[in-house]
N, C-alpha and C positions, 0 to 999 in steps of 0.2 A: 747575311753577314759572312763574308769569306774569311777563312783563316789565313794569316800571312804565311809565306814560306818560312820554313824553320831557319834557313840561313839568314833571312832578313831579321827575324826575331833575335837570333844570336848576335847579329851585328848591332842591333839596337841596344841590347844589354851591354855589349862591350863599350859602346860609346856613351850611353846615357845611364847605365846602371840598370838594375832590375826594375820592372814597372811597379808603380806605387798605387795603392788602393785609392780610389777616388773619394773615399769617405775618411779613412783614418791615416792614410799615407804609409801604412805598413806595406810589405811586399805583396803585390797582387798575384793571384794565380788564375789561370784561364784567360779568356778573352773578353770577359765582362768588366774588367777593371776593378774587381773587388778582391779583397783578401778572404780567406776562409771564415774568419770571425765575423766580418760584416755580412758576408753572404748568409751565414747562419742567423744573424740577428734579423735580417730582412725576411727570412723564411718564417719567422715567428709572427709576421704580419699577415700571412696567408689566410684568407677567409675559408670557412668550412662550408662548402657547397652542400654538404649533406643535411644541413639544418637551415637552409635559406630557400625562400620562395624563388623558383627559377624564372619568374617574370618581373619581380620587383625588388628582390634581395632582402625583403623583410624576413624575420625569423619564422621558420616553418619546419616543424619536426618532420624528418624523413624527406625533406625537399619537395613536399606536396605544394601545389599551387594554393596560395593562401586564400582565405575567405574574401578579402578585399578584392583580389584579382579575379576570383570566381564571379563576384557580383558585378564588377566593372572591369572587364578584360582590357589590359593595356594594349597599345598598338604594336608592342614588341612581342615576338614569338618567344624569345628568351633574352634574359639580361644576366650577365655575370660580371661581378667586380672582384678582381683577384686579391686585393690587399686592403687592409685597414689604412686609412689616410692618417697615419701617425708617424712620429719620428722613428727612424731617420728618413723614411720615404717622403714625408711631407717637405722636408728641407731639400731633398734631392730634386723633387719636381719643381719647387720654387726656383732653385738655381738653374735648372734646365730651361724653364720657360722664360724667366724674367732676367736672368743674368747671362743667358746664352752660353751656358756651359755644356757644349755639345759632347764633351768627353763622357757625360753621364748617359748618353743614348744607349751604348752597349749594355750597361747595367740594367737600365729600365726595360729595354726590350727583352733581355734575357729573363728578368723576373716574370714578365708576362708569358713567355714561351715555356718556362719551367712550371707554370701553374695555370694551364689553360682551362677553359670551361669544360665541365664533365660531359656536356651534351655535344661538344664540337665534333668528335669522331663520327657521330651518326647524323650530322647535319649537312645537307647538301648546300654548299656555298658556291654561288656563281661569281661573285665579285666582292671586293673589300672596299669600304668607303670610310674615310676619316671624317670626324666632326669638323665641318668647315669653320673658318674664321671670316668675319667681314673684311672687306678690302682695307678700310682704315686700320683695323687692328692687325691685320697681316703686315701692312706697311710699317706699322709702329714696332711690332715684334721682330719682323724680318723673316719669320718662318712659322709654320704651323706644327706645333709639337705633336699633335695627334696624327698628322700626315706622315711624320717621320716614323712614329711607332707603327702606323698602319703599313708602311712600306716594308718594315722589318718582318712583320707578321705575314704579309702577303707573299714575300719572298720565301720565307721559311716553309710555308704550306703550298707554294706553287699556284696561288690564286691570282687572278688579275686585280690590279688596283685601279679604281676609277680615278680619273684625272681630278685635280683640285678644283676645276671649273664645273664638275658634274652637278654640284649643288651650290647655288649662290645664296649668301646670307646677308640680310640687311644689317646695318650698323645700329646697335642699341646699347644702352648702358650695360656694363658688365654685370652678369648674374650675381657675382659674389658681393655686390654692393646692395642687393635687394632682399626683402623678406621673402618667405616661401610663397605667399599669395601673389606678390608683385612679380615674382619670377615667372609664374605661369602667364601673366598678362604680357610681360616683357618679350616673350618669345613667340607670342601668337602671330602666325602668318609671316614669320621672319625668314623662312626658307622658300626658295624657288628651285625646283628640280629642272636642270637643263639637259641632263643625259637621258637616254632611253633605258629605263629600268623595268619595262613591262615584263611580267612573268619571271623576274629575277629574284633569287634568294640572296639577300645582301647581309653582309656582316659589317656593322658599324664599329669603329674603333675610337675610343676617347681616352683621355688621361684620367680625369676624375668625374664621377657622377655624384652629384649631391642630392638634390630633390628629384632629379629625373625629368624635370620640366623640359629642358632643352632637347634631350635625346628622344623623349616621347614626341615632341613636336616634329622633330626631324623624321622620326619613324612614320608619323601620320602623313607628312608631306610625301614621303616615298610611297606609301600605300595608295594615296590618292593619285600618284603618277603611274600606278599600275604594278608596283612591286608585289611579288607573290607573298613573300615573308621577309621580315626584318629581324635580325638578331643583333645583339649588342654585347661588346666585350670592352670593359674599361679596366684600367690598371688599378684604380683605387676608389674607395667610397668612405666618407667619414663614418665613424662609429655612431 
């Protein structure tokens, strides 16, 4: 995300007035479109990685791998969800995804970049991959919200971003309409890896992880295609 020239920002202020917060419409500060008060409120939603299992995000004192993951290791090497999926972030994501309010992208991407996974600095990442949408859902929505977030993160860290056609996804009913057990069945075999990911360490980016069924299925598909390790970073997770 590039910073606009100072003269351009001053011209915009002169013509349209000071920029307004995308949440409360008070005067915004910085380039994320937020005012200091809303920025502070959103930081209260940050998760505490020091007490979460690093592979499933369940509660785990001192961030040890939990007993469940020790008994049945997930396909993800690491999973981090940065925020609780609560107000006002929940409403922001809904407006971004379903009402096409693209002005929220700077705020959402900045939230992720200001609260990254604790394991990221020591993790070798070869490429970034967004959670793909099926072709019908992409045509309906007009964009992939995870792809936009992934592009911001890849640009900030200087990592290559895999093309949106790197993984193809079959069209299935939305996960949000199904129970936990049916979600696992709904995504089984849904992904086909088209890119060469052999021996790559991949970072998956998603907006919300709920049960983890979809992102685990994608990770399994990537591992079967030869990926060395798969890491995942999502913006939010329901409490």
